[in-house]
C-alpha positions as CSV (number, residue, x, y, z in Angstrom):
1,X,83.5,205.3,55.5
2,X,81.0,208.3,55.1
3,X,79.0,209.5,58.4
4,X,75.5,208.6,58.6
5,X,73.1,211.3,57.9
6,X,71.2,212.7,60.5
7,X,67.8,214.5,60.7
8,X,66.1,216.4,63.6
9,X,63.1,218.8,64.2
10,X,60.0,219.4,66.0
11,X,56.5,217.7,65.9
12,X,53.6,219.5,67.4
13,X,51.0,217.2,68.6
14,X,47.7,219.2,68.9
15,X,44.0,218.1,69.3
16,X,41.2,218.6,71.5
17,X,41.2,217.6,75.2
18,X,41.5,213.9,76.1
19,X,42.4,212.8,72.4
20,X,45.2,210.6,73.7
21,X,48.0,213.1,72.9
22,X,50.4,212.4,76.1
23,X,49.6,208.6,75.7
24,X,50.9,208.9,72.1
25,X,53.8,210.9,73.0
26,X,54.9,208.6,75.9
27,X,54.4,205.8,73.3
28,X,56.6,207.6,70.6
29,X,59.3,208.3,73.1
30,X,59.3,204.7,74.7
31,X,59.1,206.2,78.4
32,X,56.8,208.4,80.3
33,X,57.5,212.1,79.6
34,X,53.8,213.4,79.9
35,X,51.3,212.6,82.5
36,X,48.2,210.9,81.6
37,X,44.8,210.6,83.4
38,X,41.0,210.1,82.5
39,X,40.6,213.8,83.4
40,X,40.2,216.5,80.6
41,X,43.1,219.0,80.4
42,X,45.9,217.0,82.2
43,X,48.6,218.6,80.2
44,X,49.0,222.2,81.1
45,X,52.5,222.9,79.7
46,X,54.3,222.2,76.4
47,X,56.2,219.1,77.2
48,X,59.0,218.1,75.1
49,X,59.7,214.3,74.3
50,X,62.5,213.1,72.5
51,X,62.4,210.1,70.2
52,X,65.0,208.5,68.4
53,X,64.5,206.5,65.1
54,X,66.6,204.7,62.4
55,X,65.4,205.4,58.9
56,X,66.7,203.9,55.7
57,X,68.9,206.0,53.9
58,X,69.7,205.1,50.2
59,X,72.9,207.0,49.8
60,X,74.7,206.2,53.2
61,X,73.0,202.9,54.4
62,X,71.3,204.1,57.5
63,X,70.5,207.5,59.1
64,X,69.1,208.6,62.4
65,X,66.5,211.1,63.2
66,X,65.7,212.9,66.3
67,X,62.0,213.6,66.5
68,X,61.4,216.3,69.2
69,X,57.7,215.9,70.1
70,X,55.9,218.9,71.5
71,X,52.9,217.6,73.6
72,X,50.6,220.6,73.8
73,X,47.7,221.3,76.0
74,X,44.5,220.3,74.6
75,X,42.9,223.3,72.7
76,X,39.3,224.5,73.7
77,X,37.2,225.8,71.1
78,X,36.1,228.5,74.0
79,X,38.8,229.2,76.7
80,X,36.9,231.3,79.3
81,X,39.5,231.4,82.2
82,X,42.8,232.7,82.4
83,X,44.5,229.4,82.6
84,X,42.5,228.1,79.8
85,X,43.4,231.0,77.6
86,X,47.2,230.6,78.6
87,X,47.1,226.9,77.7
88,X,45.5,227.6,74.4
89,X,48.0,230.3,73.5
90,X,50.8,227.7,74.4
91,X,49.4,225.0,72.3
92,X,49.2,227.2,69.2
93,X,52.7,228.6,70.0
94,X,53.9,225.1,69.9
95,X,52.3,224.4,66.3
96,X,53.4,227.6,64.9
97,X,57.2,226.8,65.7
98,X,57.1,223.2,64.6
99,X,58.5,221.5,61.5
100,X,55.5,219.2,61.5
101,X,52.0,219.4,63.0
102,X,50.2,216.4,63.9
103,X,46.4,216.7,64.7
104,X,45.3,213.8,67.1
105,X,41.7,212.8,66.9
106,X,39.7,210.6,69.4
107,X,38.2,208.3,66.5
108,X,35.4,207.0,68.9
109,X,34.3,210.2,69.9
110,X,34.6,211.7,66.4
111,X,35.1,215.2,64.9
112,X,33.4,217.4,67.4
113,X,33.3,221.4,67.3
114,X,36.7,221.6,69.0
115,X,38.5,219.4,66.4
116,X,36.7,221.2,63.5
117,X,38.0,224.6,64.9
118,X,41.6,223.1,65.3
119,X,41.4,221.7,61.7
120,X,40.2,225.2,60.3
121,X,43.1,226.9,62.2
122,X,45.6,224.5,60.7
123,X,44.8,225.8,57.1
124,X,47.2,228.7,58.2
125,X,50.1,226.3,59.1
126,X,52.9,226.4,56.9
127,X,54.3,223.2,58.3
128,X,53.3,219.6,56.7
129,X,50.1,218.4,58.5
130,X,49.6,214.8,59.4
131,X,46.1,213.4,60.7
132,X,46.4,210.7,63.5
133,X,43.3,209.0,64.1
134,X,43.4,207.4,67.8
135,X,41.8,204.6,69.5
136,X,41.1,202.9,66.2
137,X,40.4,199.5,68.1
138,X,37.4,201.1,69.6
139,X,35.6,201.9,66.2
140,X,34.7,199.9,62.9
141,X,36.8,200.7,60.0
142,X,34.0,202.3,57.9
143,X,33.8,205.0,60.5
144,X,37.6,205.7,60.4
145,X,37.4,206.0,56.5
146,X,34.6,208.6,57.0
147,X,36.4,210.6,59.6
148,X,39.3,210.8,57.4
149,X,37.2,212.0,54.4
150,X,35.5,214.5,56.7
151,X,38.8,216.1,58.3
152,X,40.5,216.2,54.9
153,X,37.6,218.1,53.4
154,X,38.4,220.7,55.7
155,X,42.0,221.0,55.6
156,X,44.1,218.6,53.2
157,X,46.6,216.6,55.4
158,X,49.8,215.0,53.7
159,X,49.1,211.8,55.6
160,X,46.8,210.0,57.7
161,X,47.6,207.5,60.2
162,X,45.4,205.1,62.2
163,X,46.8,204.1,65.6
164,X,45.9,202.9,69.0
165,X,48.4,204.9,71.5
166,X,47.3,202.7,74.4
167,X,48.1,199.6,72.7
168,X,51.1,201.0,70.7
169,X,49.4,199.7,67.4
170,X,50.6,202.0,64.4
171,X,53.0,204.1,66.8
172,X,56.1,202.8,65.0
173,X,54.9,203.6,61.6
174,X,54.0,207.0,62.7
175,X,57.5,207.6,64.3
176,X,59.2,206.6,60.9
177,X,57.1,208.9,59.1
178,X,57.9,211.7,61.6
179,X,61.5,210.7,61.0
180,X,61.5,211.2,57.4
181,X,59.6,214.5,57.6
182,X,61.8,216.4,60.0
183,X,64.6,218.2,58.3
184,X,68.4,217.1,57.5
185,X,70.6,218.4,60.4
186,X,72.4,217.7,63.5
187,X,70.7,216.5,66.7
188,X,69.4,218.9,68.9
189,X,69.6,217.0,71.9
190,X,71.9,214.3,73.4
191,X,70.9,210.7,72.0
192,X,70.0,209.4,75.6
193,X,67.8,212.2,76.6
194,X,64.1,211.6,76.6
195,X,62.8,214.8,77.6
196,X,63.4,218.6,77.9
197,X,61.8,219.1,81.2
198,X,63.5,220.4,84.4
199,X,63.4,217.4,87.2
200,X,61.6,219.9,89.5
201,X,58.8,220.2,87.0
202,X,58.7,216.5,86.2
203,X,58.3,215.7,89.7
204,X,55.6,218.1,90.0
205,X,53.8,216.7,87.0
206,X,54.2,213.1,88.4
207,X,52.5,214.1,91.6
208,X,49.8,215.9,89.8
209,X,48.9,212.7,87.9
210,X,48.4,210.7,90.9
211,X,46.1,213.5,92.2
212,X,44.1,213.0,89.2
213,X,44.2,209.5,89.2
214,X,43.1,209.1,92.7
215,X,40.6,211.9,93.4
216,X,38.6,211.8,90.0
217,X,35.5,214.0,90.1
218,X,36.1,215.2,93.6
219,X,39.4,217.0,92.3
220,X,39.1,220.7,91.9
221,X,40.2,221.6,88.2
222,X,42.5,224.5,89.6
223,X,44.6,222.5,91.9
224,X,48.3,222.9,91.1
225,X,51.5,221.0,92.4
226,X,54.8,223.1,92.9
227,X,58.2,221.6,94.0
228,X,59.4,223.6,96.7
229,X,63.0,221.9,97.3
230,X,65.0,219.4,95.6
231,X,68.2,218.2,97.6
232,X,70.4,215.5,96.1
233,X,71.7,213.4,99.1
234,X,75.3,212.1,99.5
235,X,73.7,208.3,99.5
236,X,72.5,208.8,95.9
237,X,68.8,209.5,97.0
238,X,66.8,212.6,96.6
239,X,64.6,214.4,98.9
240,X,61.7,216.1,97.4
241,X,59.1,218.8,99.1
242,X,56.1,219.6,97.4
243,X,53.0,221.8,97.9
244,X,49.7,221.1,96.3
245,X,47.8,224.3,96.1
246,X,44.1,224.5,96.5
247,X,41.8,227.5,96.6
248,X,39.5,226.6,99.4
249,X,39.7,224.9,102.7
250,X,37.2,222.4,102.1
251,X,39.4,221.2,99.1
252,X,42.2,220.9,101.5
253,X,40.1,218.5,103.5
254,X,39.6,216.3,100.4
255,X,43.3,216.1,99.7
256,X,44.2,215.1,103.1
257,X,41.4,212.6,103.7
258,X,40.5,210.9,107.0
259,X,43.4,211.0,109.3
260,X,45.9,212.1,106.3
261,X,45.1,208.7,104.6
262,X,44.5,210.1,101.1
263,X,47.6,212.5,100.8
264,X,49.7,209.6,102.2
265,X,48.4,207.4,99.4
266,X,49.1,210.0,96.8
267,X,52.4,210.5,97.8
268,X,53.3,206.7,97.9
269,X,52.2,206.3,94.5
270,X,53.9,209.5,93.1
271,X,57.1,208.3,95.1
272,X,57.1,204.8,93.5
273,X,56.6,206.4,90.1
274,X,59.4,208.9,90.6
275,X,61.7,206.4,92.0
276,X,61.3,204.2,88.8
277,X,61.8,207.3,86.5
278,X,64.8,208.4,88.1
279,X,66.4,205.0,88.9
280,X,66.9,206.4,92.4
281,X,65.4,206.5,95.8
282,X,63.2,209.3,96.4
283,X,62.2,210.7,99.7
284,X,58.8,212.5,98.8
285,X,57.1,214.9,101.4
286,X,53.7,216.5,100.3
287,X,52.0,219.5,102.0
288,X,48.6,221.0,100.9
289,X,48.3,224.8,101.0
290,X,45.1,226.9,100.6
291,X,46.2,229.6,98.1
292,X,43.2,231.3,97.0
293,X,44.7,233.6,94.5
294,X,47.3,231.3,92.9
295,X,45.4,231.3,89.7
296,X,46.2,234.7,89.4
297,X,49.8,234.6,90.1
298,X,52.0,235.5,87.1
299,X,55.0,233.5,88.6
300,X,53.1,230.1,88.7
301,X,52.3,230.6,84.9
302,X,56.1,231.4,84.3
303,X,57.1,228.2,86.1
304,X,55.0,225.8,83.8
305,X,55.9,227.6,80.9
306,X,52.8,229.8,80.2
307,X,52.0,233.2,79.3
308,X,50.0,235.0,82.0
309,X,49.1,237.7,79.5
310,X,47.6,235.3,76.9
């Protein structure tokens, strides 16, 4: 009996801020590997999600493919601050290294300056290019067709997909296409692994998501979460201590809330989310620290996989 063929490769998911890239990656993987919030620029690092797919193989019955999804930060047309420049550099590095590049576009918002600039840059890509129109449930079909034509006029795409990542509509077809597009070869990760992200970073991302969700417009964009301690306990639980870095004392007061109510709520929700993801009890302790210069600290950039000098 012949051994089923395997395929494996990297797919870079790029697009303008808030196009729905993280929601799409989570949907493709089938579990949460990247944080999602209504706030622009939630993703700061290249999060690697790993999706497995069965694909028909005429010669050997059925093949298996491992699609390694690189969820890149949203790409600004103009990156002014150091953190923004580092995020844009990380996004393009992910695209340059990939076997397939998927441009995700918010179909409701249409083709803005940032999306046009990304499409222009993709002309230089040597990898196959897929166009993914997201949030299709919010726009009429005529608009989808015109968006497809407009973007293909800038740079030809091998294929165009129309999905609603939030509703998982069309996500399965997209995964099947990725599975066929990645090269033949052995798997790059264990089959049961959903993400290539250290647990300390994953925990920090989960807490940062709750910060985004609960503080909305009050949140200072530069706030960061750092996992300071991770202790596996004999009873199977884990103790996690994290620091939320802000740049001014007034921002610290926002995070704490009256009588510490806000930080307790953030901690409770992050703890619940982490416990579900890790399938174990989590003891989470949050501290808020004023760190005026953290945005200029090279070690912080290294900790989240960004180039300080970008």
